[in-house]
mmCIF entry with sequence, helices, sheets and N, C-alpha, C, O atoms, coordinates in Angstrom:
data_MODEL
# 
_entry.id   MODEL 
# 
_entity.id                         1 
_entity.type                       polymer 
_entity.pdbx_number_of_molecules   1 
# 
_entity_poly.entity_id                      1 
_entity_poly.type                           'polypeptide(L)' 
_entity_poly.nstd_linkage                   no 
_entity_poly.nstd_monomer                   no 
_entity_poly.pdbx_seq_one_letter_code       MTAPSQVLKIRRPDDWHLHLRDGDMLKTVVPYTSEIYGRA 
_entity_poly.pdbx_seq_one_letter_code_can   MTAPSQVLKIRRPDDWHLHLRDGDMLKTVVPYTSEIYGRA 
_entity_poly.pdbx_strand_id                 A 
# 
loop_
_entity_poly_seq.entity_id 
_entity_poly_seq.num 
_entity_poly_seq.mon_id 
_entity_poly_seq.hetero 
1 1  MET n 
1 2  THR n 
1 3  ALA n 
1 4  PRO n 
1 5  SER n 
1 6  GLN n 
1 7  VAL n 
1 8  LEU n 
1 9  LYS n 
1 10 ILE n 
1 11 ARG n 
1 12 ARG n 
1 13 PRO n 
1 14 ASP n 
1 15 ASP n 
1 16 TRP n 
1 17 HIS n 
1 18 LEU n 
1 19 HIS n 
1 20 LEU n 
1 21 ARG n 
1 22 ASP n 
1 23 GLY n 
1 24 ASP n 
1 25 MET n 
1 26 LEU n 
1 27 LYS n 
1 28 THR n 
1 29 VAL n 
1 30 VAL n 
1 31 PRO n 
1 32 TYR n 
1 33 THR n 
1 34 SER n 
1 35 GLU n 
1 36 ILE n 
1 37 TYR n 
1 38 GLY n 
1 39 ARG n 
1 40 ALA n 
# 
_struct_asym.id          A 
_struct_asym.entity_id   1 
# 
_struct_conf.conf_type_id            HELX_P 
_struct_conf.id                      HELX_P1 
_struct_conf.pdbx_PDB_helix_id       AA1 
_struct_conf.beg_label_comp_id       GLY 
_struct_conf.beg_label_asym_id       A 
_struct_conf.beg_label_seq_id        23 
_struct_conf.pdbx_beg_PDB_ins_code   ? 
_struct_conf.end_label_comp_id       ILE 
_struct_conf.end_label_asym_id       A 
_struct_conf.end_label_seq_id        36 
_struct_conf.pdbx_end_PDB_ins_code   ? 
_struct_conf.beg_auth_comp_id        GLY 
_struct_conf.beg_auth_asym_id        A 
_struct_conf.beg_auth_seq_id         23 
_struct_conf.end_auth_comp_id        ILE 
_struct_conf.end_auth_asym_id        A 
_struct_conf.end_auth_seq_id         36 
_struct_conf.pdbx_PDB_helix_class    1 
_struct_conf.details                 ? 
_struct_conf.pdbx_PDB_helix_length   14 
# 
_struct_conf_type.id          HELX_P 
_struct_conf_type.criteria    ? 
_struct_conf_type.reference   ? 
# 
loop_
_atom_site.group_PDB 
_atom_site.id 
_atom_site.type_symbol 
_atom_site.label_atom_id 
_atom_site.label_alt_id 
_atom_site.label_comp_id 
_atom_site.label_asym_id 
_atom_site.label_entity_id 
_atom_site.label_seq_id 
_atom_site.pdbx_PDB_ins_code 
_atom_site.Cartn_x 
_atom_site.Cartn_y 
_atom_site.Cartn_z 
_atom_site.occupancy 
_atom_site.B_iso_or_equiv 
_atom_site.pdbx_formal_charge 
_atom_site.auth_seq_id 
_atom_site.auth_comp_id 
_atom_site.auth_asym_id 
_atom_site.auth_atom_id 
_atom_site.pdbx_PDB_model_num 
ATOM 1   N N  . MET A 1 1  ? 23.440  -3.500 -31.090 1.00 0.00 ? 1  MET A N  1 
ATOM 2   C CA . MET A 1 1  ? 22.054  -3.528 -30.659 1.00 0.00 ? 1  MET A CA 1 
ATOM 3   C C  . MET A 1 1  ? 22.009  -3.417 -29.134 1.00 0.00 ? 1  MET A C  1 
ATOM 4   O O  . MET A 1 1  ? 22.750  -4.109 -28.435 1.00 0.00 ? 1  MET A O  1 
ATOM 5   N N  . THR A 1 2  ? 21.155  -2.560 -28.632 1.00 0.00 ? 2  THR A N  1 
ATOM 6   C CA . THR A 1 2  ? 21.048  -2.383 -27.180 1.00 0.00 ? 2  THR A CA 1 
ATOM 7   C C  . THR A 1 2  ? 19.880  -3.200 -26.634 1.00 0.00 ? 2  THR A C  1 
ATOM 8   O O  . THR A 1 2  ? 18.866  -3.402 -27.302 1.00 0.00 ? 2  THR A O  1 
ATOM 9   N N  . ALA A 1 3  ? 20.055  -3.652 -25.421 1.00 0.00 ? 3  ALA A N  1 
ATOM 10  C CA . ALA A 1 3  ? 18.996  -4.426 -24.761 1.00 0.00 ? 3  ALA A CA 1 
ATOM 11  C C  . ALA A 1 3  ? 17.875  -3.482 -24.337 1.00 0.00 ? 3  ALA A C  1 
ATOM 12  O O  . ALA A 1 3  ? 18.144  -2.345 -23.949 1.00 0.00 ? 3  ALA A O  1 
ATOM 13  N N  . PRO A 1 4  ? 16.631  -3.929 -24.403 1.00 0.00 ? 4  PRO A N  1 
ATOM 14  C CA . PRO A 1 4  ? 15.527  -3.068 -23.956 1.00 0.00 ? 4  PRO A CA 1 
ATOM 15  C C  . PRO A 1 4  ? 15.644  -2.800 -22.457 1.00 0.00 ? 4  PRO A C  1 
ATOM 16  O O  . PRO A 1 4  ? 16.038  -3.668 -21.678 1.00 0.00 ? 4  PRO A O  1 
ATOM 17  N N  . SER A 1 5  ? 15.295  -1.589 -22.086 1.00 0.00 ? 5  SER A N  1 
ATOM 18  C CA . SER A 1 5  ? 15.365  -1.259 -20.661 1.00 0.00 ? 5  SER A CA 1 
ATOM 19  C C  . SER A 1 5  ? 14.253  -1.988 -19.913 1.00 0.00 ? 5  SER A C  1 
ATOM 20  O O  . SER A 1 5  ? 13.170  -2.224 -20.448 1.00 0.00 ? 5  SER A O  1 
ATOM 21  N N  . GLN A 1 6  ? 14.545  -2.332 -18.684 1.00 0.00 ? 6  GLN A N  1 
ATOM 22  C CA . GLN A 1 6  ? 13.560  -3.012 -17.847 1.00 0.00 ? 6  GLN A CA 1 
ATOM 23  C C  . GLN A 1 6  ? 13.197  -2.086 -16.698 1.00 0.00 ? 6  GLN A C  1 
ATOM 24  O O  . GLN A 1 6  ? 14.038  -1.749 -15.865 1.00 0.00 ? 6  GLN A O  1 
ATOM 25  N N  . VAL A 1 7  ? 11.956  -1.686 -16.664 1.00 0.00 ? 7  VAL A N  1 
ATOM 26  C CA . VAL A 1 7  ? 11.489  -0.750 -15.654 1.00 0.00 ? 7  VAL A CA 1 
ATOM 27  C C  . VAL A 1 7  ? 10.296  -1.363 -14.933 1.00 0.00 ? 7  VAL A C  1 
ATOM 28  O O  . VAL A 1 7  ? 9.391   -1.913 -15.560 1.00 0.00 ? 7  VAL A O  1 
ATOM 29  N N  . LEU A 1 8  ? 10.308  -1.261 -13.629 1.00 0.00 ? 8  LEU A N  1 
ATOM 30  C CA . LEU A 1 8  ? 9.196   -1.731 -12.816 1.00 0.00 ? 8  LEU A CA 1 
ATOM 31  C C  . LEU A 1 8  ? 8.635   -0.532 -12.066 1.00 0.00 ? 8  LEU A C  1 
ATOM 32  O O  . LEU A 1 8  ? 9.328   0.075  -11.249 1.00 0.00 ? 8  LEU A O  1 
ATOM 33  N N  . LYS A 1 9  ? 7.399   -0.194 -12.341 1.00 0.00 ? 9  LYS A N  1 
ATOM 34  C CA . LYS A 1 9  ? 6.750   0.915  -11.648 1.00 0.00 ? 9  LYS A CA 1 
ATOM 35  C C  . LYS A 1 9  ? 5.674   0.353  -10.729 1.00 0.00 ? 9  LYS A C  1 
ATOM 36  O O  . LYS A 1 9  ? 4.757   -0.334 -11.178 1.00 0.00 ? 9  LYS A O  1 
ATOM 37  N N  . ILE A 1 10 ? 5.793   0.646  -9.457  1.00 0.00 ? 10 ILE A N  1 
ATOM 38  C CA . ILE A 1 10 ? 4.775   0.241  -8.496  1.00 0.00 ? 10 ILE A CA 1 
ATOM 39  C C  . ILE A 1 10 ? 3.900   1.469  -8.262  1.00 0.00 ? 10 ILE A C  1 
ATOM 40  O O  . ILE A 1 10 ? 4.245   2.361  -7.486  1.00 0.00 ? 10 ILE A O  1 
ATOM 41  N N  . ARG A 1 11 ? 2.789   1.493  -8.932  1.00 0.00 ? 11 ARG A N  1 
ATOM 42  C CA . ARG A 1 11 ? 1.915   2.663  -8.879  1.00 0.00 ? 11 ARG A CA 1 
ATOM 43  C C  . ARG A 1 11 ? 1.100   2.721  -7.590  1.00 0.00 ? 11 ARG A C  1 
ATOM 44  O O  . ARG A 1 11 ? 0.767   3.800  -7.101  1.00 0.00 ? 11 ARG A O  1 
ATOM 45  N N  . ARG A 1 12 ? 0.792   1.571  -7.059  1.00 0.00 ? 12 ARG A N  1 
ATOM 46  C CA . ARG A 1 12 ? 0.036   1.518  -5.814  1.00 0.00 ? 12 ARG A CA 1 
ATOM 47  C C  . ARG A 1 12 ? 0.467   0.272  -5.051  1.00 0.00 ? 12 ARG A C  1 
ATOM 48  O O  . ARG A 1 12 ? 0.295   -0.841 -5.548  1.00 0.00 ? 12 ARG A O  1 
ATOM 49  N N  . PRO A 1 13 ? 1.024   0.435  -3.852  1.00 0.00 ? 13 PRO A N  1 
ATOM 50  C CA . PRO A 1 13 ? 1.436   -0.734 -3.084  1.00 0.00 ? 13 PRO A CA 1 
ATOM 51  C C  . PRO A 1 13 ? 0.256   -1.674 -2.849  1.00 0.00 ? 13 PRO A C  1 
ATOM 52  O O  . PRO A 1 13 ? -0.880  -1.230 -2.680  1.00 0.00 ? 13 PRO A O  1 
ATOM 53  N N  . ASP A 1 14 ? 0.532   -2.946 -2.840  1.00 0.00 ? 14 ASP A N  1 
ATOM 54  C CA . ASP A 1 14 ? -0.516  -3.940 -2.633  1.00 0.00 ? 14 ASP A CA 1 
ATOM 55  C C  . ASP A 1 14 ? -0.049  -4.921 -1.565  1.00 0.00 ? 14 ASP A C  1 
ATOM 56  O O  . ASP A 1 14 ? 0.259   -6.078 -1.853  1.00 0.00 ? 14 ASP A O  1 
ATOM 57  N N  . ASP A 1 15 ? -0.004  -4.448 -0.353  1.00 0.00 ? 15 ASP A N  1 
ATOM 58  C CA . ASP A 1 15 ? 0.483   -5.244 0.765   1.00 0.00 ? 15 ASP A CA 1 
ATOM 59  C C  . ASP A 1 15 ? -0.710  -5.669 1.606   1.00 0.00 ? 15 ASP A C  1 
ATOM 60  O O  . ASP A 1 15 ? -1.413  -4.826 2.162   1.00 0.00 ? 15 ASP A O  1 
ATOM 61  N N  . TRP A 1 16 ? -0.939  -6.957 1.700   1.00 0.00 ? 16 TRP A N  1 
ATOM 62  C CA . TRP A 1 16 ? -2.071  -7.458 2.468   1.00 0.00 ? 16 TRP A CA 1 
ATOM 63  C C  . TRP A 1 16 ? -1.748  -7.569 3.956   1.00 0.00 ? 16 TRP A C  1 
ATOM 64  O O  . TRP A 1 16 ? -2.642  -7.813 4.766   1.00 0.00 ? 16 TRP A O  1 
ATOM 65  N N  . HIS A 1 17 ? -0.500  -7.396 4.315   1.00 0.00 ? 17 HIS A N  1 
ATOM 66  C CA . HIS A 1 17 ? -0.082  -7.561 5.711   1.00 0.00 ? 17 HIS A CA 1 
ATOM 67  C C  . HIS A 1 17 ? 0.066   -6.188 6.354   1.00 0.00 ? 17 HIS A C  1 
ATOM 68  O O  . HIS A 1 17 ? 0.911   -5.393 5.943   1.00 0.00 ? 17 HIS A O  1 
ATOM 69  N N  . LEU A 1 18 ? -0.743  -5.917 7.345   1.00 0.00 ? 18 LEU A N  1 
ATOM 70  C CA . LEU A 1 18 ? -0.604  -4.666 8.069   1.00 0.00 ? 18 LEU A CA 1 
ATOM 71  C C  . LEU A 1 18 ? -1.038  -4.882 9.503   1.00 0.00 ? 18 LEU A C  1 
ATOM 72  O O  . LEU A 1 18 ? -1.718  -5.855 9.830   1.00 0.00 ? 18 LEU A O  1 
ATOM 73  N N  . HIS A 1 19 ? -0.639  -3.970 10.335  1.00 0.00 ? 19 HIS A N  1 
ATOM 74  C CA . HIS A 1 19 ? -0.955  -4.056 11.758  1.00 0.00 ? 19 HIS A CA 1 
ATOM 75  C C  . HIS A 1 19 ? -1.935  -2.945 12.105  1.00 0.00 ? 19 HIS A C  1 
ATOM 76  O O  . HIS A 1 19 ? -1.653  -1.768 11.880  1.00 0.00 ? 19 HIS A O  1 
ATOM 77  N N  . LEU A 1 20 ? -3.077  -3.317 12.648  1.00 0.00 ? 20 LEU A N  1 
ATOM 78  C CA . LEU A 1 20 ? -4.078  -2.341 13.040  1.00 0.00 ? 20 LEU A CA 1 
ATOM 79  C C  . LEU A 1 20 ? -4.079  -2.179 14.550  1.00 0.00 ? 20 LEU A C  1 
ATOM 80  O O  . LEU A 1 20 ? -3.520  -2.999 15.277  1.00 0.00 ? 20 LEU A O  1 
ATOM 81  N N  . ARG A 1 21 ? -4.704  -1.129 15.000  1.00 0.00 ? 21 ARG A N  1 
ATOM 82  C CA . ARG A 1 21 ? -4.796  -0.840 16.423  1.00 0.00 ? 21 ARG A CA 1 
ATOM 83  C C  . ARG A 1 21 ? -6.251  -0.961 16.855  1.00 0.00 ? 21 ARG A C  1 
ATOM 84  O O  . ARG A 1 21 ? -7.114  -1.319 16.054  1.00 0.00 ? 21 ARG A O  1 
ATOM 85  N N  . ASP A 1 22 ? -6.514  -0.670 18.093  1.00 0.00 ? 22 ASP A N  1 
ATOM 86  C CA . ASP A 1 22 ? -7.868  -0.741 18.632  1.00 0.00 ? 22 ASP A CA 1 
ATOM 87  C C  . ASP A 1 22 ? -8.426  0.659  18.875  1.00 0.00 ? 22 ASP A C  1 
ATOM 88  O O  . ASP A 1 22 ? -7.685  1.639  18.952  1.00 0.00 ? 22 ASP A O  1 
ATOM 89  N N  . GLY A 1 23 ? -9.735  0.725  18.991  1.00 0.00 ? 23 GLY A N  1 
ATOM 90  C CA . GLY A 1 23 ? -10.410 1.940  19.435  1.00 0.00 ? 23 GLY A CA 1 
ATOM 91  C C  . GLY A 1 23 ? -10.180 3.153  18.561  1.00 0.00 ? 23 GLY A C  1 
ATOM 92  O O  . GLY A 1 23 ? -10.250 3.081  17.334  1.00 0.00 ? 23 GLY A O  1 
ATOM 93  N N  . ASP A 1 24 ? -9.901  4.279  19.222  1.00 0.00 ? 24 ASP A N  1 
ATOM 94  C CA . ASP A 1 24 ? -9.741  5.547  18.516  1.00 0.00 ? 24 ASP A CA 1 
ATOM 95  C C  . ASP A 1 24 ? -8.585  5.525  17.522  1.00 0.00 ? 24 ASP A C  1 
ATOM 96  O O  . ASP A 1 24 ? -8.681  6.123  16.450  1.00 0.00 ? 24 ASP A O  1 
ATOM 97  N N  . MET A 1 25 ? -7.500  4.844  17.864  1.00 0.00 ? 25 MET A N  1 
ATOM 98  C CA . MET A 1 25 ? -6.358  4.781  16.952  1.00 0.00 ? 25 MET A CA 1 
ATOM 99  C C  . MET A 1 25 ? -6.742  4.048  15.669  1.00 0.00 ? 25 MET A C  1 
ATOM 100 O O  . MET A 1 25 ? -6.318  4.446  14.584  1.00 0.00 ? 25 MET A O  1 
ATOM 101 N N  . LEU A 1 26 ? -7.526  2.999  15.776  1.00 0.00 ? 26 LEU A N  1 
ATOM 102 C CA . LEU A 1 26 ? -8.003  2.276  14.597  1.00 0.00 ? 26 LEU A CA 1 
ATOM 103 C C  . LEU A 1 26 ? -8.816  3.209  13.704  1.00 0.00 ? 26 LEU A C  1 
ATOM 104 O O  . LEU A 1 26 ? -8.606  3.248  12.492  1.00 0.00 ? 26 LEU A O  1 
ATOM 105 N N  . LYS A 1 27 ? -9.729  3.948  14.288  1.00 0.00 ? 27 LYS A N  1 
ATOM 106 C CA . LYS A 1 27 ? -10.557 4.885  13.525  1.00 0.00 ? 27 LYS A CA 1 
ATOM 107 C C  . LYS A 1 27 ? -9.706  5.955  12.847  1.00 0.00 ? 27 LYS A C  1 
ATOM 108 O O  . LYS A 1 27 ? -10.060 6.450  11.777  1.00 0.00 ? 27 LYS A O  1 
ATOM 109 N N  . THR A 1 28 ? -8.598  6.304  13.466  1.00 0.00 ? 28 THR A N  1 
ATOM 110 C CA . THR A 1 28 ? -7.724  7.338  12.911  1.00 0.00 ? 28 THR A CA 1 
ATOM 111 C C  . THR A 1 28 ? -6.914  6.835  11.727  1.00 0.00 ? 28 THR A C  1 
ATOM 112 O O  . THR A 1 28 ? -6.808  7.534  10.719  1.00 0.00 ? 28 THR A O  1 
ATOM 113 N N  . VAL A 1 29 ? -6.341  5.646  11.820  1.00 0.00 ? 29 VAL A N  1 
ATOM 114 C CA . VAL A 1 29 ? -5.402  5.191  10.789  1.00 0.00 ? 29 VAL A CA 1 
ATOM 115 C C  . VAL A 1 29 ? -6.031  4.463  9.610   1.00 0.00 ? 29 VAL A C  1 
ATOM 116 O O  . VAL A 1 29 ? -5.450  4.457  8.524   1.00 0.00 ? 29 VAL A O  1 
ATOM 117 N N  . VAL A 1 30 ? -7.198  3.849  9.783   1.00 0.00 ? 30 VAL A N  1 
ATOM 118 C CA . VAL A 1 30 ? -7.788  3.058  8.699   1.00 0.00 ? 30 VAL A CA 1 
ATOM 119 C C  . VAL A 1 30 ? -8.058  3.876  7.435   1.00 0.00 ? 30 VAL A C  1 
ATOM 120 O O  . VAL A 1 30 ? -7.755  3.386  6.347   1.00 0.00 ? 30 VAL A O  1 
ATOM 121 N N  . PRO A 1 31 ? -8.606  5.082  7.509   1.00 0.00 ? 31 PRO A N  1 
ATOM 122 C CA . PRO A 1 31 ? -8.838  5.827  6.266   1.00 0.00 ? 31 PRO A CA 1 
ATOM 123 C C  . PRO A 1 31 ? -7.553  6.082  5.474   1.00 0.00 ? 31 PRO A C  1 
ATOM 124 O O  . PRO A 1 31 ? -7.555  5.973  4.248   1.00 0.00 ? 31 PRO A O  1 
ATOM 125 N N  . TYR A 1 32 ? -6.472  6.415  6.152   1.00 0.00 ? 32 TYR A N  1 
ATOM 126 C CA . TYR A 1 32 ? -5.200  6.667  5.466   1.00 0.00 ? 32 TYR A CA 1 
ATOM 127 C C  . TYR A 1 32 ? -4.617  5.377  4.897   1.00 0.00 ? 32 TYR A C  1 
ATOM 128 O O  . TYR A 1 32 ? -4.088  5.359  3.786   1.00 0.00 ? 32 TYR A O  1 
ATOM 129 N N  . THR A 1 33 ? -4.720  4.305  5.670   1.00 0.00 ? 33 THR A N  1 
ATOM 130 C CA . THR A 1 33 ? -4.200  3.015  5.219   1.00 0.00 ? 33 THR A CA 1 
ATOM 131 C C  . THR A 1 33 ? -4.936  2.540  3.975   1.00 0.00 ? 33 THR A C  1 
ATOM 132 O O  . THR A 1 33 ? -4.307  2.047  3.038   1.00 0.00 ? 33 THR A O  1 
ATOM 133 N N  . SER A 1 34 ? -6.235  2.678  3.950   1.00 0.00 ? 34 SER A N  1 
ATOM 134 C CA . SER A 1 34 ? -7.012  2.199  2.804   1.00 0.00 ? 34 SER A CA 1 
ATOM 135 C C  . SER A 1 34 ? -6.759  3.023  1.548   1.00 0.00 ? 34 SER A C  1 
ATOM 136 O O  . SER A 1 34 ? -6.952  2.519  0.442   1.00 0.00 ? 34 SER A O  1 
ATOM 137 N N  . GLU A 1 35 ? -6.332  4.277  1.688   1.00 0.00 ? 35 GLU A N  1 
ATOM 138 C CA . GLU A 1 35 ? -5.981  5.088  0.520   1.00 0.00 ? 35 GLU A CA 1 
ATOM 139 C C  . GLU A 1 35 ? -4.715  4.563  -0.144  1.00 0.00 ? 35 GLU A C  1 
ATOM 140 O O  . GLU A 1 35 ? -4.577  4.618  -1.366  1.00 0.00 ? 35 GLU A O  1 
ATOM 141 N N  . ILE A 1 36 ? -3.799  4.058  0.660   1.00 0.00 ? 36 ILE A N  1 
ATOM 142 C CA . ILE A 1 36 ? -2.499  3.630  0.142   1.00 0.00 ? 36 ILE A CA 1 
ATOM 143 C C  . ILE A 1 36 ? -2.507  2.161  -0.240  1.00 0.00 ? 36 ILE A C  1 
ATOM 144 O O  . ILE A 1 36 ? -2.007  1.792  -1.303  1.00 0.00 ? 36 ILE A O  1 
ATOM 145 N N  . TYR A 1 37 ? -3.065  1.328  0.609   1.00 0.00 ? 37 TYR A N  1 
ATOM 146 C CA . TYR A 1 37 ? -3.065  -0.106 0.367   1.00 0.00 ? 37 TYR A CA 1 
ATOM 147 C C  . TYR A 1 37 ? -4.456  -0.534 -0.083  1.00 0.00 ? 37 TYR A C  1 
ATOM 148 O O  . TYR A 1 37 ? -5.389  -0.577 0.719   1.00 0.00 ? 37 TYR A O  1 
ATOM 149 N N  . GLY A 1 38 ? -4.591  -0.847 -1.356  1.00 0.00 ? 38 GLY A N  1 
ATOM 150 C CA . GLY A 1 38 ? -5.885  -1.110 -1.960  1.00 0.00 ? 38 GLY A CA 1 
ATOM 151 C C  . GLY A 1 38 ? -6.670  -2.257 -1.364  1.00 0.00 ? 38 GLY A C  1 
ATOM 152 O O  . GLY A 1 38 ? -7.901  -2.225 -1.371  1.00 0.00 ? 38 GLY A O  1 
ATOM 153 N N  . ARG A 1 39 ? -5.996  -3.269 -0.850  1.00 0.00 ? 39 ARG A N  1 
ATOM 154 C CA . ARG A 1 39 ? -6.710  -4.430 -0.316  1.00 0.00 ? 39 ARG A CA 1 
ATOM 155 C C  . ARG A 1 39 ? -6.714  -4.483 1.198   1.00 0.00 ? 39 ARG A C  1 
ATOM 156 O O  . ARG A 1 39 ? -7.074  -5.504 1.784   1.00 0.00 ? 39 ARG A O  1 
ATOM 157 N N  . ALA A 1 40 ? -6.325  -3.417 1.821   1.00 0.00 ? 40 ALA A N  1 
ATOM 158 C CA . ALA A 1 40 ? -6.285  -3.394 3.288   1.00 0.00 ? 40 ALA A CA 1 
ATOM 159 C C  . ALA A 1 40 ? -7.688  -3.344 3.855   1.00 0.00 ? 40 ALA A C  1 
ATOM 160 O O  . ALA A 1 40 ? -7.861  -3.318 5.073   1.00 0.00 ? 40 ALA A O  1 
# 
């Protein structure tokens, strides 16, 4: 008898810790960050 395979799929990262910037850089990176990190 074989053991069942164990697979972990991370379909969408869920990291609440991120570093943001100020001003124009903030406006630039937030849209991309929110696409990847659902709770950002």
